[in-house]
C-alpha positions in Angstrom: 10.1 37.3 8.7 12.7 35.4 6.8 14.9 33.4 9.2 18.0 34.5 7.3 17.3 38.0 8.7 18.1 36.6 12.2 21.4 35.1 11.2 24.4 37.3 12.1 28.0 37.0 12.9 28.8 37.0 16.6 29.8 40.4 18.1 31.9 41.0 21.1 30.0 42.0 24.2 31.8 43.6 27.2 31.0 42.2 30.6 32.1 44.0 33.8 32.8 42.3 37.0 31.7 44.7 39.7 31.1 42.3 42.6 32.0 44.3 45.7 34.4 41.7 47.2 36.3 41.4 43.9 36.5 45.2 43.3 37.9 45.6 46.8 40.4 42.7 46.4 41.7 43.8 43.0 41.2 47.6 43.4 38.9 48.1 40.5 36.2 46.6 38.3 37.4 43.9 35.9 36.3 43.6 32.3 36.3 40.9 29.7 34.4 40.1 26.6 32.3 37.3 25.2 30.7 36.7 21.9 27.0 37.4 22.0 26.1 34.3 20.0 27.6 30.9 20.6 27.5 27.7 18.5 25.0 25.0 19.5 27.9 22.7 20.5 29.0 25.3 23.2 25.5 25.2 24.7 25.5 21.4 24.5 28.8 21.3 26.5 27.4 23.7 29.1 24.3 21.6 29.5 26.4 18.6 30.4 27.9 20.4 33.5 27.0 17.6 35.9 28.6 14.9 33.7 31.7 16.8 32.5 32.8 19.7 34.8 36.3 19.7 33.3 34.8 20.2 29.8 32.5 22.9 31.0 35.4 24.7 32.7 37.5 24.5 29.5 34.5 25.8 27.4 33.9 28.7 29.7 37.6 29.6 29.8 37.7 29.6 26.0 34.8 32.0 26.0 36.6 34.7 28.1 38.0 37.1 25.6 39.9 40.4 25.6 38.7 43.5 23.7 40.3 42.2 20.5 38.4 38.9 20.7 41.5 36.9 21.8 41.3 34.3 24.5 42.6 35.5 27.9 43.2 32.0 29.4 45.9 30.5 27.2 49.6 29.8 27.0 49.5 28.3 30.6 47.9 31.4 32.1 45.0 30.9 34.5 42.6 33.2 36.3 42.3 33.4 40.0 39.5 31.0 41.1 37.3 33.8 42.5 37.5 35.7 39.3 36.9 32.6 37.2 33.8 31.7 39.2 32.4 35.2 38.7 33.1 34.9 35.0 31.2 31.6 34.9 28.2 33.3 36.7 28.2 36.3 34.4 28.6 34.3 31.2 25.7 32.1 32.2 23.5 35.1 33.0 24.5 36.8 29.8 23.9 33.8 27.6 20.5 33.1 29.2 19.1 36.4 27.9 
């Protein structure tokens, strides 16, 4: 197989937060999107979590997108901590596949 055949533009992937405590707290499942492929620099930043937790948090927040591919965490908006932590978990699980 030619390696060029594996090269593709990233696509939006929907992720659903369906953790029981969060569904109960917010009244429904929560959805966000991420790109199914990330640049190597993103993985590098995530690998340095122990050394640079602020950088990792910023990287993760930049990866949380709406259905149009726009960043959700911007313009001074922040997510509730419980939701952000679940996003981190789900993004890590998704990128590990």
